[in-house]
C-alpha positions as CSV (number, residue, x, y, z in Angstrom):
1,X,75.5,69.8,-19.0
2,X,79.3,69.5,-19.3
3,X,81.2,67.2,-17.1
4,X,84.9,67.0,-16.4
5,X,86.8,63.9,-17.2
6,X,89.1,63.2,-14.2
7,X,92.5,61.8,-15.1
8,X,92.4,58.5,-13.3
9,X,95.0,56.8,-11.2
10,X,97.1,54.8,-13.7
11,X,99.0,52.8,-11.0
12,X,102.6,52.5,-9.9
13,X,102.3,55.5,-7.6
14,X,102.3,57.9,-10.6
15,X,100.9,61.3,-9.7
16,X,101.5,63.2,-13.0
17,X,102.1,62.7,-16.6
18,X,103.0,64.6,-19.7
19,X,100.3,65.3,-22.3
20,X,102.0,64.0,-25.4
21,X,99.2,64.5,-27.9
22,X,95.5,65.1,-28.0
23,X,93.8,62.7,-30.3
24,X,90.6,64.8,-30.4
25,X,89.8,68.5,-30.7
26,X,87.3,70.8,-29.0
27,X,83.9,70.4,-30.6
28,X,84.5,66.9,-31.8
29,X,82.0,64.2,-31.3
30,X,83.4,61.2,-29.5
31,X,82.2,57.7,-28.6
32,X,82.8,55.5,-25.6
33,X,86.2,53.9,-25.5
34,X,87.6,56.2,-28.2
35,X,91.2,57.2,-27.6
36,X,91.3,60.7,-26.3
37,X,94.9,61.5,-25.5
38,X,98.4,60.0,-25.3
39,X,100.1,60.7,-22.0
40,X,103.6,59.7,-21.0
41,X,104.4,58.6,-17.4
42,X,107.8,57.6,-16.1
43,X,107.0,54.0,-17.2
44,X,105.5,54.1,-20.7
45,X,103.2,55.9,-23.1
46,X,99.6,55.4,-22.0
47,X,96.5,56.0,-24.1
48,X,93.5,57.5,-22.2
49,X,90.0,56.3,-23.5
50,X,86.7,58.1,-23.3
51,X,84.3,56.8,-20.7
52,X,81.2,58.2,-22.3
53,X,80.0,59.3,-25.8
54,X,79.4,63.0,-26.3
55,X,81.0,66.2,-27.5
56,X,84.4,67.5,-26.3
57,X,83.9,71.0,-24.9
58,X,87.3,72.0,-23.5
59,X,90.8,70.6,-23.4
60,X,92.5,71.7,-20.1
61,X,96.1,71.1,-21.1
62,X,98.3,72.0,-24.0
63,X,100.7,69.5,-25.6
64,X,103.8,69.1,-23.5
65,X,102.2,70.3,-20.3
66,X,102.1,68.2,-17.1
67,X,98.7,66.8,-16.2
68,X,98.0,65.9,-12.6
69,X,96.3,62.6,-11.6
70,X,92.8,63.2,-10.0
71,X,92.5,66.5,-11.8
72,X,90.2,67.3,-14.8
73,X,91.8,66.4,-18.2
74,X,89.0,67.7,-20.5
75,X,85.3,68.7,-20.3
76,X,82.6,67.1,-22.4
77,X,78.9,67.2,-22.9
78,X,77.5,63.6,-22.6
79,X,75.4,62.2,-25.5
80,X,71.8,63.4,-25.3
81,X,72.6,66.4,-23.1
82,X,72.4,69.8,-24.7
83,X,73.0,72.0,-21.7
84,X,76.3,73.7,-21.3
85,X,76.8,74.1,-17.5
86,X,80.0,72.4,-16.3
87,X,80.0,70.2,-13.2
88,X,82.8,68.3,-11.6
89,X,82.5,64.5,-11.6
90,X,83.4,63.1,-8.2
91,X,83.6,59.5,-9.1
92,X,86.7,58.6,-11.2
93,X,86.5,56.2,-14.1
94,X,88.3,52.9,-13.4
95,X,91.5,52.7,-15.5
96,X,94.1,50.2,-14.6
97,X,97.7,49.9,-15.9
98,X,97.0,46.7,-17.8
99,X,94.0,48.2,-19.7
100,X,95.5,51.6,-20.6
101,X,98.8,50.2,-21.8
102,X,97.1,48.5,-24.7
103,X,95.7,50.2,-27.8
104,X,92.0,51.1,-27.6
105,X,90.3,50.5,-30.9
106,X,89.0,53.6,-32.6
107,X,85.2,53.9,-33.3
108,X,83.9,52.3,-36.4
109,X,83.3,55.1,-38.9
110,X,82.8,55.0,-42.6
111,X,85.6,56.9,-44.2
112,X,85.3,59.2,-47.2
113,X,87.4,56.8,-49.2
114,X,84.8,54.1,-48.6
115,X,82.3,56.4,-50.2
116,X,84.4,56.7,-53.3
117,X,86.0,60.0,-52.3
118,X,89.7,60.7,-51.9
119,X,91.5,61.6,-48.7
120,X,94.8,63.3,-48.0
121,X,96.6,61.8,-45.0
122,X,93.4,61.6,-43.0
123,X,92.1,59.0,-40.6
124,X,88.5,58.0,-40.5
125,X,87.8,60.9,-38.1
126,X,89.5,63.5,-40.4
127,X,92.7,63.5,-38.3
128,X,96.0,63.3,-40.0
129,X,97.7,59.8,-39.7
130,X,101.1,60.5,-38.1
131,X,103.1,59.6,-35.1
132,X,103.9,62.1,-32.3
133,X,107.5,62.3,-33.5
134,X,106.4,63.2,-37.0
135,X,103.9,65.8,-35.7
136,X,106.8,67.3,-33.7
137,X,108.9,67.7,-36.8
138,X,105.9,69.4,-38.6
139,X,105.5,71.9,-35.7
140,X,109.3,72.7,-35.7
141,X,109.1,73.4,-39.5
142,X,105.8,75.4,-39.0
143,X,103.9,73.1,-41.3
144,X,100.2,72.2,-41.1
145,X,100.4,68.4,-41.1
146,X,96.9,68.2,-42.6
147,X,98.3,69.7,-45.8
148,X,101.1,67.1,-46.1
149,X,100.5,64.3,-48.6
150,X,101.3,61.0,-46.8
151,X,103.2,58.3,-48.6
152,X,102.3,55.5,-46.2
153,X,99.4,53.1,-46.0
154,X,96.1,54.8,-45.8
155,X,97.9,58.1,-46.3
156,X,100.0,57.9,-43.2
157,X,102.5,60.8,-43.0
158,X,106.1,60.1,-42.3
159,X,109.0,62.4,-41.4
160,X,110.4,62.3,-45.0
161,X,106.9,63.5,-46.2
162,X,107.1,66.5,-43.9
163,X,110.7,67.3,-44.9
164,X,109.9,67.0,-48.6
165,X,106.8,69.2,-48.2
166,X,108.9,71.9,-46.6
167,X,111.6,71.7,-49.3
168,X,109.0,72.0,-52.0
169,X,108.1,75.4,-50.5
170,X,104.5,74.4,-49.7
171,X,104.8,76.2,-46.4
172,X,106.6,79.0,-44.7
173,X,109.5,77.6,-42.6
174,X,110.5,79.7,-39.6
175,X,114.1,80.8,-39.5
176,X,116.3,80.5,-36.5
177,X,119.0,82.9,-35.8
178,X,122.6,81.6,-35.7
179,X,123.8,80.9,-32.2
180,X,120.3,80.5,-30.7
181,X,119.5,77.7,-28.3
182,X,116.4,75.8,-27.3
183,X,115.6,74.1,-24.0
184,X,113.8,70.8,-23.6
185,X,112.8,69.5,-20.2
186,X,113.9,66.0,-19.3
187,X,110.7,64.2,-18.3
188,X,109.0,60.8,-18.2
189,X,110.9,57.8,-19.3
190,X,114.0,59.9,-20.2
191,X,114.1,61.3,-16.7
192,X,113.9,57.8,-15.2
193,X,116.6,56.5,-17.5
194,X,118.9,59.4,-16.7
195,X,118.5,58.8,-13.0
196,X,118.9,55.1,-13.2
197,X,122.1,55.3,-15.3
198,X,123.6,57.9,-13.0
199,X,122.8,55.7,-10.0
200,X,124.3,52.6,-11.7
201,X,127.6,54.2,-12.7
202,X,128.0,56.0,-9.4
203,X,127.4,52.9,-7.2
204,X,128.6,49.9,-9.3
205,X,132.3,49.4,-10.3
206,X,132.0,48.5,-13.9
207,X,134.5,46.5,-16.0
208,X,134.1,45.6,-19.7
209,X,135.1,42.4,-21.4
210,X,134.9,42.1,-25.2
211,X,134.9,39.0,-27.4
212,X,134.0,38.0,-31.0
213,X,131.5,35.3,-31.9
214,X,131.4,33.4,-35.3
215,X,127.7,33.2,-36.1
216,X,128.1,31.6,-39.5
217,X,126.5,28.3,-38.6
218,X,123.7,29.8,-36.5
219,X,122.8,32.2,-39.3
220,X,122.6,29.3,-41.7
221,X,120.3,27.4,-39.3
222,X,118.1,30.4,-38.8
223,X,117.9,30.9,-42.5
224,X,116.6,27.3,-43.0
225,X,114.0,27.8,-40.3
226,X,113.0,31.4,-40.9
227,X,110.8,30.9,-44.0
228,X,109.1,27.8,-42.4
229,X,107.9,29.7,-39.4
230,X,107.2,32.9,-41.2
231,X,104.2,31.0,-42.7
232,X,103.0,30.7,-39.1
233,X,103.4,34.4,-38.5
234,X,106.5,33.8,-36.3
235,X,109.3,36.2,-36.9
236,X,112.4,34.1,-36.0
237,X,115.2,36.6,-35.3
238,X,118.6,35.9,-33.8
239,X,117.5,37.1,-30.3
240,X,115.7,33.9,-29.2
241,X,119.0,32.0,-29.8
242,X,121.0,34.5,-27.9
243,X,118.6,34.3,-25.0
244,X,118.4,30.6,-24.9
245,X,122.2,30.2,-25.1
246,X,122.6,32.7,-22.3
247,X,120.1,30.8,-20.1
248,X,122.0,27.6,-20.6
249,X,125.3,29.3,-19.7
250,X,123.7,30.8,-16.6
251,X,123.1,27.3,-15.2
252,X,126.9,26.8,-15.0
253,X,127.6,30.4,-13.8
254,X,124.6,31.5,-11.7
255,X,126.5,34.5,-10.3
256,X,125.8,36.5,-13.4
257,X,122.1,36.1,-12.8
258,X,122.1,37.6,-9.3
259,X,121.9,40.9,-7.4
260,X,123.9,42.4,-4.6
261,X,122.4,44.5,-1.8
262,X,123.3,48.1,-1.3
263,X,126.0,47.6,1.3
264,X,127.4,44.6,-0.6
265,X,126.9,42.1,2.3
266,X,124.5,39.7,0.5
267,X,124.3,38.2,-2.9
268,X,120.9,36.9,-4.1
269,X,120.7,34.3,-6.8
270,X,117.7,34.1,-9.0
271,X,116.3,30.7,-10.1
272,X,114.4,32.3,-12.9
273,X,116.3,33.7,-15.9
274,X,114.3,36.9,-16.7
275,X,116.3,38.2,-19.6
276,X,115.8,41.8,-20.6
277,X,116.3,43.4,-24.0
278,X,117.0,47.1,-24.3
279,X,114.7,48.6,-26.9
280,X,115.1,52.1,-28.4
281,X,111.5,53.1,-28.4
282,X,109.9,56.4,-29.5
283,X,109.5,57.5,-25.9
284,X,113.0,56.6,-24.8
285,X,115.0,53.5,-23.7
286,X,112.8,50.7,-22.4
287,X,114.0,47.3,-21.1
288,X,111.2,44.8,-21.0
289,X,112.2,41.2,-20.1
290,X,111.2,37.7,-21.0
291,X,110.2,35.8,-17.9
292,X,111.6,32.3,-17.1
293,X,113.6,31.8,-20.3
294,X,115.0,28.6,-18.7
295,X,111.6,27.0,-19.2
296,X,110.9,28.1,-22.8
297,X,111.7,26.9,-26.3
298,X,113.2,29.0,-29.1
299,X,109.7,29.4,-30.6
300,X,108.2,30.4,-27.2
301,X,110.9,33.1,-27.0
302,X,110.3,34.2,-30.5
303,X,106.6,34.8,-29.6
304,X,107.5,36.8,-26.5
305,X,110.1,38.8,-28.2
306,X,107.8,39.8,-31.0
307,X,105.1,40.9,-28.5
308,X,107.5,42.9,-26.3
309,X,109.3,44.5,-29.3
310,X,106.0,45.8,-30.7
311,X,104.9,47.0,-27.3
312,X,108.2,48.7,-26.6
313,X,108.5,50.5,-29.9
314,X,105.0,51.9,-29.5
315,X,105.9,52.9,-25.9
316,X,103.1,50.9,-24.5
317,X,104.6,48.1,-22.3
318,X,102.8,46.5,-19.4
319,X,104.4,47.4,-16.1
320,X,104.8,43.7,-15.4
321,X,107.0,43.3,-18.4
322,X,109.4,46.0,-17.1
323,X,109.8,44.5,-13.7
324,X,111.9,41.6,-12.4
325,X,114.7,41.5,-14.9
326,X,117.8,39.5,-13.9
327,X,120.3,40.2,-16.8
328,X,120.1,42.3,-19.9
329,X,121.0,42.1,-23.6
330,X,121.4,45.4,-25.6
331,X,121.3,45.0,-29.3
332,X,123.1,48.2,-30.2
333,X,124.5,46.6,-33.3
334,X,121.0,46.7,-34.9
335,X,121.7,50.5,-35.2
336,X,125.4,50.4,-35.7
337,X,128.7,50.0,-33.9
338,X,130.8,47.0,-32.9
339,X,132.1,47.6,-29.4
340,X,130.4,49.3,-26.5
341,X,130.7,49.9,-22.8
342,X,127.1,49.1,-21.7
343,X,125.8,50.4,-18.3
344,X,124.5,47.7,-16.0
345,X,120.7,47.8,-15.4
346,X,120.9,48.0,-11.6
347,X,120.3,45.8,-9.4
348,X,121.5,43.3,-12.1
349,X,125.2,42.5,-12.1
350,X,125.8,42.0,-15.9
351,X,124.8,43.3,-19.3
352,X,126.0,42.5,-22.8
353,X,125.9,44.7,-25.9
354,X,125.7,43.0,-29.2
355,X,127.7,44.6,-32.0
356,X,126.7,44.7,-35.7
357,X,127.1,41.5,-37.7
358,X,130.0,41.7,-40.2
359,X,131.4,39.6,-43.0
360,X,135.1,39.3,-42.1
361,X,138.1,37.2,-43.3
362,X,139.1,34.5,-40.9
363,X,141.5,31.5,-41.1
364,X,139.9,28.1,-41.1
365,X,141.4,24.9,-39.7
366,X,143.3,24.3,-42.9
367,X,144.9,27.7,-42.8
368,X,142.8,29.1,-45.7
369,X,141.1,32.5,-45.5
370,X,137.3,32.4,-45.8
371,X,134.5,34.9,-45.2
372,X,132.7,34.4,-41.8
373,X,129.8,36.2,-40.1
374,X,131.4,37.8,-37.0
375,X,129.8,39.7,-34.2
376,X,131.6,41.6,-31.5
377,X,130.0,41.4,-28.0
378,X,130.8,43.6,-25.0
379,X,130.1,42.6,-21.5
380,X,129.9,44.9,-18.5
381,X,130.1,43.3,-15.1
382,X,129.8,44.4,-11.5
383,X,133.3,44.0,-10.2
384,X,132.2,43.7,-6.6
385,X,130.9,40.2,-7.3
386,X,132.1,39.2,-10.7
387,X,135.8,38.9,-11.7
388,X,137.3,38.9,-15.1
389,X,137.9,35.1,-15.1
390,X,134.3,34.4,-14.4
391,X,132.9,36.7,-17.1
392,X,135.4,35.2,-19.6
393,X,134.5,31.6,-18.8
394,X,130.8,32.4,-18.9
395,X,131.1,34.2,-22.2
396,X,133.1,31.3,-23.7
397,X,130.4,28.9,-22.8
398,X,127.7,31.2,-24.2
399,X,129.8,31.6,-27.3
400,X,130.2,27.8,-27.7
401,X,126.4,27.4,-27.8
402,X,126.0,30.1,-30.4
403,X,128.9,29.0,-32.6
404,X,127.8,25.4,-32.6
405,X,124.0,25.3,-32.5
406,X,124.1,21.5,-32.2
407,X,126.1,21.9,-29.0
408,X,123.2,24.1,-27.7
409,X,120.6,21.6,-28.7
410,X,122.0,18.7,-26.7
411,X,122.2,20.9,-23.6
412,X,118.5,22.0,-23.8
413,X,116.1,20.3,-21.5
């Protein structure tokens, strides 16, 4: 007897989500806790696991369609049941935000390669190993992704593999007439970002302040420590130093770590420095934040940053990590560009964009020209509560900690 799997309440008041990708197909045998589908809410990408073992009978939604919470997602015949009648299951499986935002391990299955056979871009269950973005490219090029030879580990298919496959003439590429258009709905996280940015710009009077920071000494220090901590599986980037230096500067200028109410009659100061970092994830812009930076060491921050970066890039960030930010860093320079005009992450009152690191000629104290590692930074402030002098003095203090790491060290508690 077939039963309907009811899409559970995944928290945060979410009533619908987009079906990003089915991870199974009709007729496939599944086991309990096996990932069934990736769905995208307005918070993050969520993976829905199977509650029972059995056979998938029917998938109720196509990729890209909107699935409703408390409605059937797919039908299946439980293990040991050979009847085909479908019944609705009244009791919903318990799925909470914390559990579904983490990867669910796939079932343990012996792959053909373990039997001495070769595979072509297939996972253990015969499914091509590829991200949703790569699958989208394959669909746009009218390519069967199962026929693409993957260049990645375990045959994972990348975008370049799909493009190369199409250029080699291995498939028929659909042609698009000149002047045609395509329409893509703005949904999920992209919709939330669009609304938030419009709200921020329309209600907050932004002003931007730019400065350059000489990171030569900090880069040298990080280089000395990087290899040491890499042996402990700690990726020591520049971000922990930026965050810690910012936290130290906030102690002197708490107004940049505050929020203002809607009618601008009250200013709330935060004791905790919950510093967010904007991450360009595969599902859109996410801004997870590190809680209580003022209490953490550089290594503590490195651990937290590694975790949140990995979660954000996969689109699976716990809702708690997205809440409660007090100030934000956008590392746009990791992609390119030197100067930006970042939009404040309301209700915060300040945000900084880090430009790309450049080797540039600068005069030293003796008047000689030497190569220095220079980064341009761009602050945006809420001009209702922060004036130009405050942001300049705050930035100068933050800059002094970054340019002279020893100066930062003696101020750390």
